[in-house]
KESE-418898 format. One line per 10 residues: number of its first residue (from 1); their letters; for each residue x, y, z of C-alpha. Coordinates in Angstrom, 2 decimals, padded with zeros to 5 digits. Layout:
NUM> A> X Y Z ~ ...
***
This chain:
1> RLQVVTGNEV> 022.76 -004.66 012.31 ~ 021.70 -001.31 013.70 ~ 020.41 -001.72 017.22 ~ 020.37 000.44 020.31 ~ 021.98 -001.50 023.15 ~ 021.86 -000.68 026.86 ~ 024.01 -003.17 028.75 ~ 022.87 -006.57 027.46 ~ 019.43 -005.33 026.46 ~ 018.44 -004.45 022.91
11> VVMLLLVTNR> 016.18 -001.39 022.97 ~ 013.66 -001.13 020.16 ~ 012.59 002.29 018.86 ~ 010.18 002.41 015.94 ~ 009.58 005.36 013.64 ~ 006.01 005.56 012.30 ~ 005.72 007.77 009.22 ~ 002.17 008.83 008.38 ~ -000.38 011.62 008.93 ~ -002.65 012.60 011.81
21> RDITMDYVVA> -005.79 011.12 010.22 ~ -004.37 007.67 009.51 ~ -006.65 005.33 011.45 ~ -004.67 002.29 010.31 ~ -001.58 003.60 012.09 ~ -003.70 004.06 015.21 ~ -004.00 000.26 015.38 ~ -000.20 -000.06 015.38 ~ 000.12 002.63 018.04 ~ -002.41 000.80 020.22
31> ELRRREMPYF> -000.42 -002.43 019.88 ~ 002.85 -000.67 020.73 ~ 001.25 000.91 023.79 ~ -000.12 -002.47 024.84 ~ 003.42 -003.86 024.67 ~ 004.84 -000.72 026.31 ~ 007.27 -000.28 023.42 ~ 008.76 003.11 022.50 ~ 007.89 004.74 019.18 ~ 007.94 008.12 017.47
41> RLNTELLPQA> 004.96 008.93 015.25 ~ 006.04 011.37 012.57 ~ 002.96 013.01 011.07 ~ 004.81 014.59 008.19 ~ 002.31 017.39 007.55 ~ 003.51 018.84 010.88 ~ 007.21 018.65 009.99 ~ 007.55 022.43 009.33 ~ 006.80 022.90 013.04 ~ 009.84 020.80 013.97
51> LCSMASHPRS> 013.57 021.50 014.11 ~ 015.53 019.12 011.88 ~ 019.23 018.49 011.26 ~ 021.06 016.05 008.99 ~ 024.82 015.60 008.67 ~ 026.57 014.04 005.69 ~ 027.93 011.05 007.63 ~ 027.13 008.57 009.05 ~ 023.76 007.52 007.68 ~ 022.16 007.79 011.12
61> AWTISFAGRQ> 023.36 011.38 011.72 ~ 020.01 013.16 011.76 ~ 017.64 014.52 014.41 ~ 014.06 015.77 014.55 ~ 012.82 017.76 017.55 ~ 009.10 018.32 017.93 ~ 006.77 019.15 020.82 ~ 009.38 018.51 023.47 ~ 010.57 015.20 021.99 ~ 013.68 014.47 019.97
71> ICGDDITGAY> 014.33 011.47 017.76 ~ 017.82 010.63 016.48 ~ 018.82 008.35 013.64 ~ 020.91 006.29 016.06 ~ 017.74 005.45 018.01 ~ 015.76 003.90 015.16 ~ 015.62 000.11 014.90 ~ 012.65 -000.14 012.52 ~ 010.43 002.17 010.48 ~ 006.88 001.81 009.13
81> FRRPGAPVIP> 005.97 003.85 006.06 ~ 002.21 004.37 005.87 ~ 000.56 007.52 004.55 ~ 002.78 010.59 004.93 ~ 000.99 013.91 004.45 ~ 002.34 016.87 002.51 ~ 004.12 019.30 004.88 ~ 001.82 022.21 005.73 ~ 003.59 025.49 005.05 ~ 003.16 028.19 007.74
91> DSVQNAGERA> 000.68 030.97 006.95 ~ 003.50 033.45 007.55 ~ 004.85 032.44 004.13 ~ 002.36 034.24 001.89 ~ 004.06 034.66 -001.48 ~ 003.05 031.81 -003.81 ~ 006.55 031.34 -005.18 ~ 008.05 031.27 -001.70 ~ 005.43 028.77 -000.51 ~ 006.29 026.50 -003.44
101> YVAAEWSSFL> 009.98 026.82 -002.59 ~ 009.47 025.97 001.09 ~ 007.24 023.01 000.19 ~ 009.86 021.68 -002.22 ~ 012.61 021.99 000.40 ~ 010.60 020.01 002.95 ~ 009.78 017.39 000.34 ~ 013.48 017.08 -000.47 ~ 014.36 016.71 003.21 ~ 011.80 013.93 003.61
111> KSLYNRLEGL> 013.16 012.04 000.60 ~ 016.64 012.24 002.10 ~ 015.32 010.99 005.43 ~ 013.57 008.08 003.74 ~ 016.79 007.13 001.95 ~ 018.70 007.24 005.25 ~ 016.31 004.62 006.61 ~ 016.81 002.07 003.82 ~ 017.12 -001.39 005.36 ~ 014.82 -000.52 008.25
121> WLNSPNAIFA> 011.54 000.01 006.41 ~ 008.31 -001.91 006.27 ~ 008.04 -001.07 003.33 ~ 010.73 001.05 001.73 ~ 009.15 004.02 -000.11 ~ 011.42 003.23 -003.06 ~ 010.20 -000.37 -003.10 ~ 006.58 000.78 -002.82 ~ 006.96 003.09 -005.81 ~ 008.55 000.35 -007.92
131> AEDKPLQLML> 005.98 -002.25 -006.84 ~ 003.02 -000.05 -007.82 ~ 003.80 -000.86 -011.46 ~ 000.72 -002.94 -012.31 ~ 002.02 -004.35 -015.63 ~ 005.11 -005.52 -013.70 ~ 002.86 -007.13 -011.09 ~ 000.93 -009.01 -013.77 ~ 004.14 -010.18 -015.46 ~ 005.64 -011.45 -012.19
141> AQELGFNVPA> 002.36 -013.10 -011.19 ~ 002.31 -015.02 -014.46 ~ 005.97 -016.02 -014.05 ~ 005.21 -017.32 -010.54 ~ 002.36 -019.48 -011.82 ~ -000.66 -017.52 -010.62 ~ -003.81 -017.72 -012.72 ~ -004.02 -014.31 -014.43 ~ -007.09 -013.28 -016.48 ~ -006.44 -012.19 -020.08
151> VMVTNDISSV> -005.35 -008.57 -019.82 ~ -004.20 -005.64 -021.93 ~ -002.80 -002.25 -020.94 ~ -003.68 000.06 -023.80 ~ -005.26 003.21 -025.19 ~ -005.98 001.53 -028.55 ~ -009.53 000.36 -029.21 ~ -008.27 -002.48 -031.40 ~ -006.24 -003.84 -028.47 ~ -009.24 -003.49 -026.17
161> RIVTDVSQAV> -011.19 -005.64 -028.61 ~ -008.60 -008.42 -028.34 ~ -010.04 -008.96 -024.86 ~ -013.67 -007.91 -025.36 ~ -014.21 -009.94 -028.54 ~ -013.73 -013.21 -026.66 ~ -015.23 -012.46 -023.24 ~ -017.03 -009.98 -021.03 ~ -014.39 -007.54 -019.77 ~ -013.79 -004.96 -017.06
171> CKPLRQAVLT> -011.61 -001.88 -017.05 ~ -009.72 -000.07 -014.30 ~ -007.09 002.65 -013.92 ~ -003.45 001.93 -014.52 ~ -002.53 003.98 -011.45 ~ -004.60 007.01 -010.45 ~ -007.98 005.95 -009.09 ~ -009.14 009.34 -007.76 ~ -010.41 012.30 -009.78 ~ -009.83 015.57 -007.98
181> GDTERVIFTS> -011.68 018.82 -008.54 ~ -014.73 020.47 -007.04 ~ -015.94 017.01 -006.05 ~ -013.49 014.17 -005.47 ~ -014.49 010.95 -007.23 ~ -013.12 007.42 -007.10 ~ -012.78 005.46 -010.34 ~ -013.98 001.95 -009.59 ~ -013.50 -001.15 -011.72 ~ -016.40 -001.28 -014.19
191> RIGNLEEGNS> -017.75 -003.47 -016.96 ~ -017.06 -002.52 -020.57 ~ -020.18 -002.22 -022.68 ~ -020.49 -002.48 -026.46 ~ -017.59 -000.73 -028.18 ~ -018.16 001.43 -031.25 ~ -015.68 003.30 -033.43 ~ -016.89 006.51 -031.85 ~ -015.36 005.31 -028.57 ~ -011.83 005.25 -030.01
201> ESIALAPFIV> -011.15 008.94 -029.36 ~ -011.99 008.79 -025.65 ~ -010.14 005.48 -025.23 ~ -007.04 007.04 -026.81 ~ -006.87 009.79 -024.15 ~ -004.91 007.64 -021.68 ~ -003.87 004.00 -021.22 ~ -005.90 001.83 -018.87 ~ -006.23 -001.83 -017.91 ~ -008.79 -003.99 -019.70
211> QKEILKKYDV> -009.18 -007.50 -018.35 ~ -011.35 -010.54 -018.86 ~ -014.09 -010.56 -016.25 ~ -014.02 -013.63 -014.04 ~ -017.44 -014.76 -012.84 ~ -016.93 -014.61 -009.10 ~ -017.95 -016.67 -006.15 ~ -016.27 -014.05 -003.93 ~ -013.30 -011.70 -003.79 ~ -010.18 -012.49 -001.77
221> RVTVVGQQIF> -007.83 -010.11 000.04 ~ -004.55 -011.68 001.13 ~ -002.55 -009.61 003.61 ~ 001.10 -010.65 003.79 ~ 003.26 -009.47 006.71 ~ 006.75 -010.95 006.63 ~ 006.12 -014.70 006.47 ~ 002.59 -014.46 007.88 ~ -000.46 -014.70 005.61 ~ -003.98 -013.53 006.45
231> ATAIWSQEHT> -006.52 -014.51 003.77 ~ -010.05 -013.11 003.74 ~ -013.04 -013.94 001.56 ~ -015.12 -010.87 000.74 ~ -018.61 -011.98 -000.25 ~ -019.12 -009.31 -002.88 ~ -021.67 -011.28 -004.89 ~ -024.29 -011.00 -002.14 ~ -025.00 -007.36 -003.08 ~ -025.64 -005.90 -006.53
241> ETEVDWRQGS> -023.50 -002.78 -006.07 ~ -020.42 -004.79 -005.03 ~ -020.57 -007.43 -007.77 ~ -017.91 -005.85 -009.99 ~ -015.91 -003.86 -007.42 ~ -016.43 -004.72 -003.75 ~ -015.27 -001.22 -002.72 ~ -018.30 000.36 -004.36 ~ -021.28 001.10 -002.17 ~ -019.37 001.08 001.15
251> RPDLRHEKII> -021.73 -001.51 002.61 ~ -021.19 -002.00 006.36 ~ -022.86 -005.42 006.06 ~ -020.45 -006.74 003.39 ~ -019.52 -010.17 004.75 ~ -015.85 -010.94 005.41 ~ -014.68 -014.43 006.34 ~ -011.33 -015.97 007.26 ~ -010.14 -018.57 004.75 ~ -007.02 -020.72 004.37
261> LAPAVQQQCL> -005.14 -020.67 001.09 ~ -003.68 -023.79 -000.49 ~ 000.01 -024.16 000.47 ~ 001.10 -023.62 -003.14 ~ -000.79 -020.31 -003.33 ~ 000.67 -019.24 000.01 ~ 004.17 -019.81 -001.35 ~ 003.33 -017.88 -004.51 ~ 002.14 -014.94 -002.41 ~ 005.32 -014.93 -000.33
271> ALVAKLGLRY> 007.43 -015.19 -003.49 ~ 005.65 -012.25 -005.14 ~ 006.13 -010.02 -002.09 ~ 009.82 -011.00 -001.95 ~ 010.38 -010.41 -005.68 ~ 009.01 -006.89 -005.28 ~ 011.38 -006.20 -002.38 ~ 008.54 -005.86 000.12 ~ 007.89 -007.02 003.68 ~ 004.17 -006.24 003.46
281> GAIDFVCDRE> 001.68 -006.60 000.63 ~ -002.10 -006.64 000.14 ~ -002.93 -009.00 -002.74 ~ -006.31 -009.07 -004.45 ~ -007.74 -012.18 -006.07 ~ -011.14 -013.34 -007.23 ~ -012.38 -016.86 -006.58 ~ -014.42 -018.11 -009.51 ~ -017.49 -020.31 -009.29 ~ -015.33 -023.44 -009.60
291> GVLWFLEINP> -013.16 -022.37 -006.66 ~ -010.15 -021.28 -008.74 ~ -008.23 -018.20 -007.58 ~ -007.32 -015.52 -010.13 ~ -004.69 -012.87 -009.41 ~ -005.69 -009.23 -009.92 ~ -003.05 -007.01 -008.30 ~ -000.95 -006.29 -005.23 ~ -001.08 -003.05 -003.27 ~ 002.33 -002.59 -001.60
301> NGQWAWIENL> 000.90 -000.14 000.93 ~ -002.72 -001.22 001.09 ~ -005.14 -000.71 003.95 ~ -005.63 -003.54 006.44 ~ -007.28 -002.13 009.59 ~ -010.80 -002.93 008.37 ~ -009.76 -006.54 007.79 ~ -008.51 -006.82 011.37 ~ -011.66 -005.15 012.64 ~ -014.03 -007.49 010.76
311> TGYPIASAIV> -012.14 -010.79 011.06 ~ -010.12 -010.49 014.26 ~ -006.88 -011.24 012.41 ~ -003.94 -009.88 014.51 ~ -002.45 -007.85 011.67 ~ -001.25 -004.93 013.81 ~ 000.50 -007.41 016.08 ~ 002.10 -009.10 013.06 ~ 003.37 -005.74 011.80 ~ 004.91 -004.92 015.17
321> DELTSCTAHD> 006.44 -008.41 015.27 ~ 007.94 -007.89 011.82 ~ 009.32 -004.48 012.71 ~ 010.89 -005.75 015.92 ~ 012.08 -009.22 014.91 ~ 013.96 -007.83 011.92 ~ 014.83 -004.45 013.37 ~ 017.62 -003.89 010.90 ~ 018.67 -005.54 007.69 ~ 022.21 -005.57 006.36
331> M> 022.98 -002.11 005.04
***
């Protein structure tokens, strides 16, 4: 176990990897300050302003010096991977090719740093990337005994009809939910209307998820931190614009309520997070009108601050507990 020891005292030092605008990380920082625990917040967009060194051995042989502070690999007992920003290249580098080169070098350094921290992460970037595979999530959920709506990942109109011919269906992106350009747009989950042969060409452009629509009583967000579970009912059916996708409309009055999951569902949630190699996960369900829960997906790096804010769940505290109670795993 990697721990910094002074006399008989174990000293905890947490590395927080994110960006300056990450409000969720601010909750963790506030909790660490409340506990008077040391941390180093690495806003990665600022990394080109730092001085960095990394030796070949041992794994902890690296340093980052920034704004009068220095962090060393030997100091770190736990690391939280949130929302790192792309390193901002100095304006002094003006040539486009040179800027691309410098950006790639910083990206490479960060990947190496992340790999050096394997065993300390909540969550490992490598585990996050692997766990974002939605077809894998659906397969594991079914294997674990979750209720999973009929689903197809496809760009073939005939496969879409396998779902739509027997029920009302919704569609959502396989991965990328944001359209960039002059105006950034979010792709929300939406209902599929009547399909005609003329739709086949646009459907064939890219694969997407088509899924049987479950008639909801409410949505459920389950936040898993280590062995702790925080389940929240989101009363999406109280407003027209949030019926299909509760994220749409950004209603400040969208009701959130603490709920308790059945023990069997709690164990399924813990098992799913463990199978994906995670210590944190945000799992989305819908509760149908008969009270049955249906699994939709898990976000391995999903937001949680708004849940804490609306429900009072101590999620930031749970994250700090998880980072400090398991400060290092076997490496």
